[in-house]
N, C-alpha and C positions, 0 to 999 in steps of 0.2 A: 319607341319610348311612349308615344301617344296611345298605342294600344295597351301598354302596361299600366298607364295611368287610368284608363277606363276600367280595366280589370280591378285595380286597387280601390277605386271609387266605389264600384259595385260591391266588392268584398267588405269594404267598410260599412256599407249600408246593411248588408247581411248580418254583420256582427251585432248592430243595434237590435235586431230582431230576435236574438237568441233568448232575451227575457220577456218577449211578448206574451201577454196574458189574455187569452180570448174572453174569459168571464169578466175581467175588469174592463176591457175595451168595450164590451157589449153594455155593461153598466154605465159607463161614462157617456155613451153616445146614442144608445137605442132604448132609453128609458126617459120619462118626463124630466125636464121640460122639452128636450129635443125630440122626444117621441110622444107628444100629447095630441092624441087624435080629436080632442075636443076644441083645439085651437087651429085656426086657419094659418097663423103665422109660424107654426112649429115646423122645424126643418124636415123631419121625417115625412109628414104628410105632403109637403111640397115636392119631395123627391118622388114619392109614390105617384103623385098626380102627373108629373112630368113623364115618368115611365109609362103609365097607363095611357097617356095621350099618344106617346110615340109608337107604342105597340098597337093602337087601335085606329090609326089614320089610314090604314090600308095599304101603305107602300112597303111596310117591313113584313117580310114573309119568307117562307122556305121550310127546310127540313131541320136544320141544325142551328141552335143558339149556343154560343160559348161565352161563359162569364169569366172575364179575365181578372184574376186576383180576388177571389170571392171573399177572402178573410173568413170570419166566422159567421157571416151574414147570408141571409136568404132573400131579403126584401127585393133585391134587384131583379129577381127572375119571377116574381109572383104574377106579374102581368104577362111576361113573355112565355110562360109555361102553357098559356092558353092558345098561343099562336103557333108554336113549334112542336113538332112531335118528339124532338130530342133536345135535351139541355146538358151541356157539359159544364161542370164546375171545376175551377182550378185554384190552386194556391201554392205559394212557395213553402209555407210552413205545414209540417205534419200535424202540429197541434190544432190548426184551423181545419185542416181536412178531416181530423177526427171528430171535431165538433159538428161538422156537416153530416158526416157518416152517422153519428149518433141520432141526429134528428131524422135522416132519411130512413134509417132502419127502425125508427120508432121504438127505441129501447128505453126511453125515459132518461132522466138525469140531464136534461138540457140545460145549457147556460142561460138561455133566455126563452120565455114562452112567446112564440110567434103568432099565437092566436089573434091578438088585436090587430096585427098586420094583415093577416089573412082576411079577417072580417072587414077591415077598411077597404082593401082592394076589391072584395066582393061588392061592397057598396059603390065603389066607383064604377064597377062593371054593370051596375043596375040590378044586382042580385041581392037577395036577402042575406044579412050578416050570418045567418045560421048556415049558409052554403060553405062556410069556411072549411068544413070538414071535407066536402067534395073537392075544394081547391087543394087542400093539403094532400089528399089521396092522388089528385092529378099531378102535383109536383113530384111526389115520390115515384110515380109511374114513369115520368118523362125524363127524369134525371138519369142518364145513362152511366155516368162515371164521375169520380172526383180525382183529378190528376195533378201531379206537380207541375209547376211552371216557373220559369225564370225569364222575365221580360227583357233582361239585359243580354240575353243570348239571341243571335240572329234567327235561330230556330227555337222559340220559347218552350215548346213542348216536344214530347217524343215524336219522331217522324211518322209513326203509324197511328197516332192518337186521333187524327182527323182524317176524313176523306180527302183525297188528293185535290178535289175541286175547291176545298176550303169550307169554312163556315158561311152561313147565309147572313148571320148577324152576330156582332160582338157587343156585349155590354161590359162596362168596367167602372167601378165606383171607388174612388179615393185610393187607387192603386199606384198609378205611375208616378205621381208627384211625391208620394210618400215612400217610395222605394228608390228614388233616383238621387244622386249626389248633387246634381246641378241641372240647369235648364237644357243644355246639349244632351244629356243622358235621358232626360224625359222625352226629348224630341226623337232620339234614336229608338227608345222603347216603344213609342207610338208607331214608328216604322216596323219594328220587329213584330208587333202583334198584328199589324196590317197584313203580314204575309199569311196569316191564318184565315184571312177574310177573302172570299171570292170577289172578283170585279163586279161592281154593281151592288155588293152587299153593304149593309148598314152598320154603323158604329154609334152606340149610345154611351156617352161618356159623361160621368159625374165626377167632379173634383173640387178641391179646396182652392179658394182665392185668398192671397195674402197671408198664407199660413207658413210659419217657419219651423214649427215643431208640433208634436202632439205627444200625449202619454199613452203608451201601449200596455201599461200595467203600473202599478205603484213604483215610482222612481225610475221607470223606463221611459226616458225622454228621447224621442226619435226625430231627427231633423227632416224637414220637408222642404221642397223647392217652392218658394213663394211666387205663385203664378199671378199674372193679370190676364184680362180677357184678350188683349192684343197678342200676348205670347202664346196663348192656347190656339188662337186662330192661325197664327204664323206657323206653329208646329204642325197643325192639321194640314195646311196648305203645302208645307214642305214634303210631307209624306203622301200627297196625292189624294187627300180626302176633300170632298166638296161639301162645304158647310151648308146645311139645310136650316139649322135654327140654333141660336145660342140664348139661353135663358139664365138669369142671374138672381139668386136669393141673397139678401143682406141679413145677417144675423141680428135679431133684436138684442138689446143689452142683456136680458136674462137668460139668453141661449149661450152666452159666453161664460161658461161654468168652470173655467180654470183648467180644463184638461187639454187645451190647445190655445193657439192665438189666431185662429181662423177668423176672417172678417166676412167672408161670403162663400157661396157655392155656385159652381156653374153646372149647367146641363147643356150638352151638345148632342144634336142629331146630325150625323154626317153620312156621306155615301162614298164609298171607294170608287175611284175613277176605273 
């Protein structure tokens, strides 16, 4: 009965995503004020700074970076694409995988212009903002595929999707807590994705704190597991991750724009035992 309950919970979450609208989601979360590159307290620049630092400290390296639950976004691999020769993007929804393919194939009609993001990360790297075209070309070169994933399955991706040794690094942003029906499911999903990571590999995890819902499109209200920092740390420990760093961002009042009830964001850098 317990296994059946787990399946039903995951199936119920999948049903919420049938109405997910990538363009609306991007508009809600990846335009100003949440993506205001002129403000130090804007949430997107904070996330990009965390990722830049994690990827440039010298301990995260290897051949393959896998992004778990990419959604319709690319910002989470803009620093990693300079470190890894291969980047694999993943998402549960075909609508999101299509958005990513459209950008990677450079066919126009994008849901969001990623140019300001590319320019900002170039500046973080000490390069001129005009180098963004080189970074865009690099990203298109190193992304090897965009594949389906289901983090609630013990084997989240197709068996032959990754080398047998596993990925050298995983990055995941706002995925696990927003597709899990409860905290135990979040913890299990963290274990499932860990099976894709080689021993000694790194996990870079970004997620919401204190969030019970977000809108995935007009009228599409999706429940979220409301996490706190202690629960995140306990889930990591239970699944054999060694915590290297936990950082927390608290949303200023004007970042609370009515598309969710998130109070903060966490960034985790961890290592698999």
